[in-house]
C-alpha positions, 0 to 999 in steps of 0.5 A: 211831083215827088220825083221832080223835087227829089231830083232837084234837091239831090243836086243841092245836097242829101235828100231822103224821101219817105212815104209816111209819117213813121218813116219821116219821124225815123229819119228826122231822129237820125240827125240834123236836117237843113229843111223839110218838104212835107205833104199834108196827106200821108198814108198814116196821118196828117203831115200837119200833125208831124209839123206840130210835133217837130215844132214842139220838139224845138226843131226850127228847120224851114218847112215847105208844105204841099197839098 
């Protein structure tokens, strides 16, 4: 699934793939992103917690959550 989504999204623009919440937080801090595809089950915690943190920080990007 990850490969298919990455391939599809790279055709539309820049796509960064991370495998953990820590990596995602680092990438999100680099610059503005147009959207996020987020897995609920990540090795270092819940993707839903990351989503809550993103919203608390005032970021309003669209998010697609996968399980």
